[in-house]
KENUDO-823980 format. One record per atom (N, C-alpha, C): residue in three letters; x, y, z. Coordinates in steps of 0.05 Angstrom, whole numbers, plus 5000, padded with zeros to 4 digits. Layout:
BEGIN
alaXYZ ...
//
This chain:
BEGIN
unk501749765000 unk500050005000 unk501850255000 unk500950454985 unk502450704984 unk501150905003 unk502751035020 unk501751215040 unk502351505033 unk500851685044 unk501351965041 unk504152035051 unk505652165034 unk508552215041 unk509052465057 unk507252655057 unk507852905071 unk505253015082 unk505353115107 unk502953235119 unk503053535116 unk500853665112 unk500753955114 unk501454035143 unk502654265145 unk503654345172 unk501454355193 unk499154475186 unk497054495206 unk495954225214 unk495654045194 unk494653775201 unk496653625217 unk499153665211 unk501253525226 unk501253605255 unk501053865260 unk501053955288 unk498753845303 unk496353845291 unk494053735304 unk494253435309 unk495653295290 unk495853005291 unk497552915314 unk499753045319 unk501652945339 unk501353085366 unk499653295368 unk499453435394 unk498453235415 unk499753215438 unk498853035459 unk495953105468 unk494352895470 unk491552935478 unk491052845506 unk493152845522 unk492852765550 unk491652995566 unk491452955593 unk490253155610 unk491853415607 unk490453635611 unk491753895608 unk493953925628 unk495954075620 unk498354105637 unk497654225665 unk498854115685 unk498354205712 unk499754475717 unk498354645731 unk499554905738 unk501254865763 unk503355035766 unk504955015791 unk503255045816 unk503754875836 unk502154875860 unk502455135875 unk500255255883 unk500355505897 unk499355465926 unk500955555945 unk500055545973 unk498455805978 unk495855775978 unk494056005978 unk493756136005 unk492956386005 unk492456526030 unk490056396044 unk487956346029 unk485556206040 unk484855986021 unk484355756031 unk483455536014 unk481255376027 unk479855226011 unk477655066021 unk478554816033 unk477554756057 unk478154516071 unk475554366076 unk475554116068 unk473153946071 unk473453766095 unk471653786114 unk471753616138 unk469253436139 unk469753176144 unk467552986144 unk467952786167 unk465852676178 unk466152476199 unk463652296199 unk463952066210 unk461851866212 unk459951946235 unk457351946230 unk455352016251 unk455051786271 unk456151556264 unk455851326282 unk454251096269 unk452851156247 unk451250956233 unk452450896205 unk454850986200 unk456150946174 unk455751176155 unk453651336159 unk453151566142 unk454851796151 unk456051936132 unk457852156138 unk456352426141 unk457552606155 unk456652876157 unk459053066158 unk458553316156 unk460853506156 unk460253746139 unk462253906132 unk461954136114 unk464654246106 unk464654446089 unk467054566080 unk467654826094 unk470254886096 unk471155136109 unk472955286090 unk472955556093 unk474755726078 unk476555856099 unk479055766101 unk480855866122 unk483755886112 unk485356036126 unk488156046121 unk489455806134 unk490555626118 unk491755386128 unk494855396128 unk496055626121 unk498955636118 unk500155876132 unk499655906159 unk500756136173 unk503756156172 unk505155926171 unk508055926171 unk509256056146 unk507756066125 unk508756186100 unk509556476105 unk508156616123 unk508656906127 unk510956956146 unk511956746159 unk514056786180 unk516856736170 unk517156646145 unk519756586134 unk520756306143 unk518956136153 unk519655876163 unk520755706140 unk522855546145 unk523955356126 unk524455086139 unk524554876124 unk525154616135 unk527954606146 unk528354526171 unk531054516182 unk532754326165 unk535354396162 unk537154226147 unk537353956160 unk537153746143 unk537353476153 unk535153396171 unk532753526168 unk530653486188 unk529153226186 unk529253096162 unk527552856159 unk528852656140 unk528552406148 unk529352186130 unk527152126110 unk527952076085 unk526052026063 unk526451736053 unk524251596051 unk524351316042 unk522151286020 unk522951155998 unk521051095977 unk520050815982 unk517450785986 unk516250535993 unk515250385968 unk514450525948 unk513450405923 unk514650565900 unk516350435885 unk517650565863 unk516950435836 unk515050555822 unk514150445797 unk515050595772 unk516850795776 unk517850935753 unk518751215760 unk519851365741 unk520851635746 unk518551815757 unk519251995775 unk517152165787 unk515552335767 unk516852415745 unk515352575726 unk513552405708 unk513652135712 unk511951955696 unk510151795715 unk509851875739 unk508151735759 unk506751945776 unk504551855789 unk503352015810 unk504751955836 unk506052155848 unk507552115873 unk505852195897 unk505452015915 unk504052065940 unk506052055963 unk506052265979 unk508052286001 unk506652286027 unk507452106045 unk506352106072 unk508252256091 unk507152446105 unk508552586127 unk506952546152 unk508352576175 unk506952536200 unk507452766219 unk505552806238 unk505853016258 unk505152906285 unk506653006305 unk506252916332 unk507652656338 unk509652576322 unk511252336327 unk514052426336 unk514752356361 unk517452406370 unk519352216356 unk521952256360 unk523852076347 unk523351786356 unk522751756382 unk522251486392 unk519751356381 unk517951526370 unk515351426359 unk515451386329 unk517651426317 unk517851396288 unk517151106279 unk517950896294 unk517150626286 unk514050596284 unk512650736302 unk509750736301 unk508750866276 unk509851096270 unk509151236245 unk509551066220 unk511850936219 unk512550776196 unk510550536193 unk509850416215 unk507950196214 unk505150296205 unk504350536214 unk501850646206 unk501750716177 unk503950816167 unk504150876138 unk503950616122 unk505450406130 unk505350156116 unk502450046115 unk501050076137 unk498249976138 unk496450136120 unk496950396118 unk495350566100 unk495850496071 unk498350446065 unk499050386037 unk497850116029 unk498049916047 unk496949656041 unk493949676037 unk492549836053 unk489649866050 unk488950016025 unk490650216018 unk490050375994 unk490050205969 unk491950015967 unk492149855943 unk490249615943 unk488449605962 unk486349405962 unk483649515951 unk483549775946 unk481049895935 unk481649995907 unk479450015891 unk479650115864 unk479050415864 unk480350565845 unk482050465824 unk484950435830 unk485750485856 unk488550465864 unk489650185859 unk488049985864 unk488949705861 unk489849655832 unk488149715813 unk488749645785 unk490749835773 unk490950085783 unk492850275772 unk495250315790 unk495950115805 unk498150135823 unk500750205809 unk501150105784 unk503550155769 unk503950445762 unk501750605766 unk501950895759 unk502751065783 unk503250935806 unk503551085831 unk506251025844 unk507551225854 unk509851205872 unk508951285900 unk510051155921 unk509451235948 unk512051295963 unk512151525976 unk514451605992 unk513551666021 unk515451636039 unk515051696067 unk517151886077 unk516352106090 unk518152296102 unk517952276132 unk520052196145 unk519952156175 unk520352426189 unk518152566193 unk518252826207 unk518252786237 unk520052906250 unk520352876279 unk519153126294 unk517453076313 unk516353296329 unk517553296357 unk517553526370 unk518553546397 unk516753416418 unk514153416412 unk512253296431 unk510453106417 unk509352916432 unk507552716421 unk504752816420 unk503352746398 unk500552826395 unk500153076379 unk497653166376 unk497153416361 unk495353596378 unk495053836369 unk493554046384 unk490553976387 unk489454076409 unk486554046414 unk485653756415 unk487453596426 unk486853306430 unk487653236458 unk485753156475 unk483053076469 unk481053306469 unk481753546480 unk479853756482 unk480954016471 unk479154196464 unk479954456453 unk481654606474 unk483954716465 unk485754866483 unk488254716490 unk488454456485 unk490854306490 unk492754356467 unk495154466473 unk497054526452 unk499654366455 unk500854296433 unk503254136433 unk505254256413 unk507854206418 unk509954306401 unk510554086380 unk509354116356 unk509753916335 unk510754056310 unk511753886292 unk513053986268 unk511254106248 unk508754006245 unk506954086224 unk504554246234 unk504354286260 unk502154436272 unk499454326265 unk499154056266 unk496553936262 unk494853966287 unk492253986283 unk490454006305 unk487553976298 unk485953886317 unk483053876313 unk481854156315 unk479254166310 unk477854426309 unk479254606288 unk480554476269 unk482154616248 unk483954826262 unk485454736282 unk487254916297 unk485755146309 unk483255096318 unk481755306332 unk480455496313 unk480655446287 unk479455636267 unk476655566258 unk475455356270 unk472755286262 unk471255186286 unk468655136282 unk466955026303 unk466454726299 unk468154596283 unk467854316277 unk470154166292 unk469354016312 unk471453876328 unk473053676312 unk471753536293 unk473153316279 unk474753426255 unk474753676251 unk476353796229 unk479253796237 unk480753616224 unk483653576231 unk485253716209 unk486553936216 unk488054096196 unk491054096202 unk492554186181 unk495454196183 unk496254456171 unk498554556179 unk499754786165 unk500654686138 unk499154766117 unk499654656091 unk502354736080 unk503454966087 unk506055046078 unk508254866090 unk507954806115 unk509954626128 unk509654336117 unk507254246114 unk506853966103 unk507953946075 unk507354146059 unk508354146031 unk511454176031 unk512654326049 unk515554366049 unk516954106056 unk515853966076 unk517053706083 unk516653506060 unk514353496048 unk513753306026 unk515653356002 unk516453605998 unk518153675976 unk520953545978 unk521553436001 unk524153296004 unk524053025989 unk521652925983 unk521452675968 unk521952725938 unk522452515923 unk523052545894 unk520752665879 unk518352625888 unk515952745875 unk513852785896 unk512052975892 unk510153035913 unk507553145902 unk506353015882 unk503753115872 unk501653125894 unk501552925911 unk499552915933 unk500852855959 unk499852975980 unk500952936007 unk498852826026 unk499552626041 unk497852516062 unk499252576089 unk497852726106 unk498852806132 unk497552636154 unk499052466167 unk497952296189 unk498452426216 unk496452446232 unk496652556259 unk496952326279 unk498752356298 unk499152156319 unk496852196339 unk494552076333 unk492252116350 unk490351876347 unk488851816368 unk486751616367 unk484051736363 unk483851996363 unk481352146360 unk480552146331 unk477952086325 unk477052076297 unk477052356285 unk478252386261 unk478252646248 unk479752626221 unk479152826205 unk480552836179 unk479753096164 unk480953136142 unk480353376125 unk481753336098 unk480653476078 unk481853486052 unk482353766044 unk484753826034 unk485354096025 unk485254095995 unk483354245984 unk482954245955 unk485154385940 unk486154605951 unk488154765936 unk490954645937 unk491854555960 unk494554455963 unk494754145962 unk492454015956 unk492453725951 unk493653575974 unk492453615997 unk493253486022 unk490853336034 unk491353096043 unk489252946058 unk490352906086 unk488752976106 unk489452946134 unk487852726147 unk489252556162 unk487952326174 unk489052276202 unk487252216221 unk488052136248 unk488951836246 unk491451786249 unk492651526241 unk491651286258 unk491051336283 unk490351116301 unk487351126309 unk485651266294 unk482851276300 unk481551006293 unk478950996297 unk477550736293 unk477350656263 unk477550846245 unk477350776216 unk479150956199 unk481750936204 unk483651116189 unk483651066159 unk483350816151 unk483550746123 unk481150856107 unk478750826119 unk476350926106 unk476451236105 unk477551356126 unk477851646126 unk479651746103 unk481951606100 unk483851686079 unk482551656052 unk481151436047 unk479951386021 unk477951606014 unk476351686034 unk474451896030 unk475752166024 unk477852226040 unk479152486036 unk480652496010 unk481752276001 unk482952265974 unk480852305953 unk478452215958 unk476252275939 unk475952565935 unk476252725957 unk476153015954 unk478553135941 unk480853095953 unk483253255946 unk484653145921 unk484452885916 unk485852765893 unk483852725869 unk481452635875 unk479552575854 unk477652805848 unk477853025864 unk476253265860 unk473253205862 unk472453055882 unk469652985886 unk468453145909 unk465853215906 unk464453345928 unk463153135946 unk462353215970 unk460853045987 unk458152985976 unk457252745981 unk454552655971 unk452552605993 unk453352666018 unk451452636040 unk449752886042 unk447552866057 unk445453076056 unk445053206083 unk447053216101 unk446853346127 unk449053546130 unk448553746147 unk450553946153 unk450054216140 unk448054236123 unk447454486110 unk444454546110 unk443454726093 unk440654786092 unk439054546081 unk436654516089 unk435054286080 unk434654296049 unk434354536038 unk433854566010 unk436154725998 unk437454615978 unk439554755964 unk438354935943 unk439255195942 unk438055385924 unk440155545908 unk442655445909 unk444755595896 unk445155505867 unk447455595854 unk448055525826 unk449055245823 unk449355165798 unk450554905791 unk453554905799 unk454554665806 unk457354635815 unk459054545792 unk461654615793 unk463554525773 unk464154235776 unk464354135800 unk465153855805 unk462953675795 unk463853455783 unk461953305766 unk460453085780 unk460553055806 unk459052845820 unk456652955835 unk455953215831 unk453453325842 unk452353515822 unk449653545823 unk448353715803 unk445653815814 unk444854045805 unk442254155812 unk440054035793 unk440953885773 unk439153775753 unk438453485758 unk435853415755 unk435053135757 unk435752985732 unk435052735731 unk435852555709 unk434752655682 unk432252735682 unk431052835656 unk432453085646 unk432953275664 unk434153525656 unk437053485647 unk438553315662 unk441353255654 unk441353145625 unk439552955620 unk439452835594 unk438753035572 unk436853205578 unk436053415559 unk438253605553 unk439753685574 unk441853885571 unk444553755563 unk444553485564 unk447053335559 unk449253435577 unk448753435603 unk450653535622 unk451153345645 unk453253385660 unk454153225682 unk454352935674 unk453052755688 unk453452465683 unk451252345666 unk450152505648 unk447952405631 unk448652155615 unk451252135606 unk452051905590 unk452151645606 unk452151665633 unk452451435650 unk449851345662 unk447651485657 unk445051425669 unk444351135664 unk443550995685 unk442650715683 unk444950515683 unk447450605682 unk449650415682 unk450450325710 unk451550085711 unk452549975737 unk454749785731 unk456549745750 unk458749555748 unk458949405774 unk459549145773 unk459948995798 unk462149115815 unk461649135840 unk463749235859 unk463649525863 unk461849675850 unk461749965853 unk458850035859 unk458450255873 unk455750345881 unk454250435856 unk451750365855 unk450050435832 unk447250315837 unk445550305817 unk446050405789 unk446050705788 unk447150815766 unk447451095763 unk444751225756 unk444151435770 unk441651585765 unk442051865776 unk439851985784 unk439952245797 unk438352225823 unk439752195845 unk438552145871 unk438652395888 unk436352485897 unk436152745911 unk437452725939 unk438952935945 unk440352955970 unk443352925967 unk444853145970 unk447753145967 unk448853415977 unk451453425981 unk452853665990 unk451453816012 unk450653666033 unk449553766058 unk446653836057 unk445253806034 unk442353876032 unk440753636023 unk438353616034 unk436653386027 unk435153426001 unk434553675994 unk432953735971 unk434353935952 unk433653915926 unk434554115908 unk437354055896 unk438453835903 unk441053765892 unk441353455891 unk442753355871 unk442753075864 unk445552955863 unk445652695869 unk448152535869 unk447852305849 unk450052175841 unk449751975819 unk448851695828 unk448851635854 unk448251355862 unk446851355889 unk445551135896 unk444251125923 unk446251165945 unk448651045943 unk450651075963 unk453351085950 unk455451145965 unk458151155954 unk460151225975 unk462651215969 unk464851295987 unk464551585995 unk463351755979 unk463152035985 unk460552096001 unk459151886009 unk456751916024 unk456851766051 unk458051526050 unk458051356074 unk460851246078 unk461451156102 unk463951046109 unk464350766097 unk466850716088 unk467650446078 unk465850346056 unk465150526037 unk463650446013 unk465550465989 unk464950325967 unk466450365942 unk465550625929 unk466950705909 unk466150935893 unk463750865875 unk462251065867 unk460351025845 unk461851065819 unk460451055797 unk461851055771 unk463051335764 unk461851545775 unk462951805770 unk465551845787 unk465451755812 unk467851755828 unk470051585816 unk469251355805 unk471251165793 unk472451305768 unk470851425752 unk471851565728 unk473851785736 unk473051945755 unk474952155765 unk477552035775 unk477351815789 unk479651685800 unk481551585778 unk480451465758 unk482151365736 unk483551595722 unk482151815718 unk483452045706 unk485652155723 unk485152175750 unk487152285768 unk489652115768 unk489351845767 unk491651665768 unk493151655742 unk492151785722 unk493451805696 unk494552085691 unk494552255711 unk495452535708 unk498052575723 unk500252595709 unk502852605721 unk504052885716 unk505152995737 unk506353265735 unk508653265715 unk508453435695 unk510653475676 unk510853275654 unk509053075652 unk509252875631 unk506952905611 unk507553005587 unk505453035567 unk504652775553 unk506052555559 unk505552295546 unk505052085568 unk502852105582 unk502551955607 unk502251655603 unk501551555580 unk501251265576 unk503751125565 unk505851285562 unk508351165550 unk510451155571 unk511350905577 unk513450865597 unk516250895585 unk516550805560 unk519050825546 unk518450825516 unk520250945500 unk519650975472 unk522251045457 unk522450975432 unk524751055416 unk524951355415 unk527251455423 unk527751745424 unk529151835398 unk528952085391 unk527352295405 unk524652335392 unk522952495404 unk520352565392 unk520952735367 unk519752655345 unk520152795319 unk523052785310 unk524552585319 unk527252545309 unk527252455281 unk529352505266 unk529452435237 unk531052175234 unk529751985219 unk530951725215 unk531051675185 unk533351605174 unk533751575145 unk534051275138 unk532651185118 unk532950905109 unk530950715121 unk531050475109 unk529150255117 unk529950115142 unk532450135150 unk533549965171 unk533250085199 unk530850135207 unk530350235234 unk527950085246 unk528250035272 unk526049915288 unk525150115309 unk522550145313 unk521450335332 unk519750175353 unk519950265377 unk518550125398 unk517150325417 unk515150225431 unk513950375453 unk513350175475 unk513850255500 unk513150095523 unk510850235537 unk508450125536 unk506150255548 unk506150235579 unk505050435591 unk504350425620 unk501450345622 unk500850115633 unk498050025633 unk497249915660 unk494749905666 unk493749795691 unk494249495692 unk493749375715 unk494249085718 unk492048915705 unk489749045698 unk487448895688 unk487548855658 unk488949015643 unk488848995614 unk491149145601 unk491749075576 unk493749215560 unk492349455547 unk493949645537 unk492949875523 unk492349795494 unk490549935481 unk490149915452 unk492250085438 unk493649955419 unk495950085405 unk495450065375 unk495950285361 unk496050275332 unk498050475322 unk499050415297 unk501150575285 unk500050695259 unk501050935253 unk500151075229 unk502551185214 unk502151215188 unk503851375171 unk502251615163 unk502851845175 unk501252075171 unk498452025182 unk496452075165 unk493652035173 unk492751745169 unk494351585156 unk493451315149 unk494351105170 unk492450955180 unk493050735198 unk494450515183 unk496550405194 unk498050185182 unk496649915188 unk495549775169 unk494049535175 unk495749325189 unk494549205209 unk495848985223 unk498049055243 unk498649315245 unk500749405264 unk499449495290 unk499149305309 unk497949365335 unk499749275358 unk502249215352 unk504049135373 unk505749365383 unk507749305399 unk509349515411 unk511849585395 unk512349445372 unk514549515355 unk513749515326 unk515149675311 unk514849695282 unk517549705269 unk518049535248 unk520449545232 unk519849675205 unk521349875199 unk520850015174 unk521049835150 unk522949645150 unk523249475127 unk520749305121 unk519149255142 unk516649105138 unk514549265123 unk514849535124 unk512849705112 unk513249745083 unk515749685073 unk516349705045 unk515649985034 unk516650185047 unk516050465040 unk517450545014 unk516050684997 unk517150794973 unk518751044980 unk520551134963 unk522051384970 unk520251614976 unk521051764996 unk519452005005 unk519852065034 unk518352255044 unk518452335072 unk515852255085 unk516052155110 unk513652055124 unk513752145153 unk511452135165 unk511252165194 unk510151905206 unk511751765221 unk510951515234 unk509951585262 unk507551495268 unk506251565293 unk505251305307 unk505751295333 unk504451085349 unk502451215368 unk500151085370 unk497951195387 unk497150985407 unk496551075431 unk495850895453 unk493250995466 unk491550815474 unk489050885487 unk488350675508 unk487550775532 unk486650595553 unk483650555549 unk482950315541 unk480050245536 unk478750115560 unk479450205584 unk478250105608 unk475250135607 unk473649935615 unk470749965615 unk469750145637 unk471550245653 unk470750425675 unk470250715665 unk470850765640 unk470251025629 unk467951005610 unk465751145616 unk463351135599 unk463151375580 unk464651585586 unk464651825570 unk467051825552 unk466651785526 unk468851765507 unk470352025504 unk469152255509 unk470552505509 unk472652505532 unk471852405555 unk473752385578 unk476052205571 unk475451975558 unk477551795550 unk479551925531 unk478452065511 unk480152185490 unk481952405502 unk480852545521 unk482352775533 unk484352685554 unk483952455566 unk485652375589 unk487052105587 unk486051925570 unk487151655569 unk488151595541 unk489351785529 unk490351765502 unk493151895500 unk494951765485 unk497651885482 unk498751805455 unk500651955445 unk501951885420 unk504851975419 unk506251885399 unk509051955395 unk509551955365 unk511452115355 unk511852145326 unk514752165319 unk515452065296 unk518152085285 unk518052175256 unk520152305246 unk520352375218 unk521952155204 unk520952055182 unk522251845167 unk522951945139 unk525451895130 unk526251955103 unk527251705089 unk525851625067 unk526651395052 unk527751495025 unk530251415019 unk531551524995 unk531751314973 unk531451064978 unk531550864957 unk529150674959 unk528650534937 unk526250374935 unk526550114951 unk524350004961 unk524449744975 unk524449514955 unk524349274965 unk524049044947 unk521449054931 unk519349154943 unk516749184930 unk516749434913 unk518149424890 unk518549654874 unk516049754860 unk514149564856 unk511649644843 unk509549754862 unk510149744888 unk508449854909 unk505649724908 unk505449464902 unk502849334902 unk502449164926 unk504249174945 unk504049024970 unk504948734968 unk505948654945 unk506948374940 unk509748394928 unk511548244939 unk514248224928 unk514347974910 unk514448024883 unk514247804864 unk515947874839 unk515547714818 unk517147744793 unk516848014780 unk514448144784 unk514048414772 unk516048614784 unk516848574809 unk518748754821 unk521548704809 unk522148454803 unk524748394790 unk524848524762 unk522648504747 unk522648624721 unk522948934723 unk521649044743 unk521849334747 unk524749414752 unk526149264769 unk528949324774 unk530649294749 unk530149074733 unk531749034709 unk531349264690 unk528949354686 unk528449574668 unk529949824676 unk529749884702 unk531050124712 unk534150094711 unk535049854716 unk537949814716 unk539049854687 unk537649734668 unk538549744640 unk538450034629 unk536450184640 unk536250464630 unk537950654647 unk539550544665 unk541350704683 unk539750904700 unk537250814708 unk535650984726 unk536850984754 unk536851224766 unk538151254793 unk536751074814 unk534250994810 unk532950834830 unk534150554832 unk535650474812 unk536950204813 unk539750224825 unk540550464833 unk543250494846 unk542950434875 unk543350184883 unk542950094910 unk545450044926 unk547750054913 unk550149984928 unk552250204922 unk554250214939 unk556450404935 unk558350304913 unk559750474899 unk559650764902 unk557150884888 unk556151094898 unk553751224887 unk554251324859 unk552251294842 unk552451384815 unk553451184795 unk554350954805 unk555450744788 unk553650504790 unk552450424767 unk550750184767 unk552349944757 unk552649744773 unk554249504766 unk553149264780 unk554749054780 unk553748804792 unk553148824821 unk554449004835 unk553849034864 unk551049134868 unk549949294850 unk547149384853 unk545249144848 unk545948974829 unk544248744824 unk544248564849 unk546548514860 unk546748344884 unk545248474907 unk545448734910 unk544048874931 unk541048844928 unk540048864904 unk537148824900 unk536348534905 unk537948344896 unk537248064901 unk537148004931 unk539048124946 unk538848084975 unk536348204986 unk535548434976 unk533148554986 unk530648404977 unk530748284953 unk528448124943 unk528147874959 unk530347734964 unk530147474978 unk529747515009 unk530647735019 unk530347785048 unk529848085052 unk527248165047 unk526648455047 unk526948575075 unk526848415095 unk527148525123 unk529048345138 unk531648375134 unk533548195146 unk533548225177 
//
């Protein structure tokens, strides 16, 4: 088959532009940020609300991490930090003598984390680091009661360090937590564990921090819920803690809506594509269930129950979709599905004798869908991880060889989401200067190709000049073609 030899510049740019998640902005430690605090009412159903507070007072004092202040250990190393999601555990209220306790609690959290989806299936996408932060005193502020203060490294405390009226709101100085986490090789997300048995937690939306009381009755469920907020960008789906009837505007976060099922479908908004869908192991079926984000009426959630509504539940399909996207979004990597590939991007390769490869980054449940293109044309039968140019029998000309990868996980129901977040590609420039064994370009190497060579050789056509020295047609060119004819891809 003969392929298009040259792409127009505009089409070429569109063709090879990475279609992965949009580039992350540099993390900003904000003056005021939203903190989400949730806790179990005692019956498994969660309650709580959001706060807008200054969580980084140390930023204004010129505080810095003391030199040599903390030991850093990588617990899970699945690849370079710029090609993985890096989660960093830091601790507060652990004296040096209590560091073994902190390490054991981190190990337990990590083990529990990889037992739930989508962390379990996308484990290869994640690195885990631990920073052994030492505090002068054991415990955290306002534990067990408001007014109890302790000298700790990260200034964690209940009642959000006295800044709220919510006892279970466990906050940290986000500037200090982020500064210690920055000692690790990568730090997209931070988990701050408090040395406390009191139930509490919080999620910091702006600085991507999840706070958990490490020795409470349900620390693993708390972390999973808080990660739903800060990492998966999900809102609460429970219906207590606010006005009975919600009367405000629509929300940006995609797991709550002011629209019922009929209106979502008419407007083609929020989770309309997922209505009626369900998957084993996840909360559902998907619909529009009234009661969410602290109000019983006027606002809807995607499922009867979920991790964002009750303790120790799985995600619903919207939470699952957000999670898969989050675990495929790596800081600084525009090609998130590619673990390794022939370098460089858009490098120039001359001649038939080149092999190109790609090593996909894929979940444990399935391989990625792979296909190769020459310009806009898909190469038939090329769905593996390598391509040899000699197999393609390219005619002389310039080409763009492209490999494309897509994660076809059944956990994504919105194909726009898949295309924007679970797709990647890579491209090379190819220059072919002499003809292949298939001189007639009919896809078959046969006697017609021999006749074509003989005609060109006898007429001293430059296309028959296959051997050195260039410009001289002799027996060496005949032998060169016979080698190519009998073994077109040695």
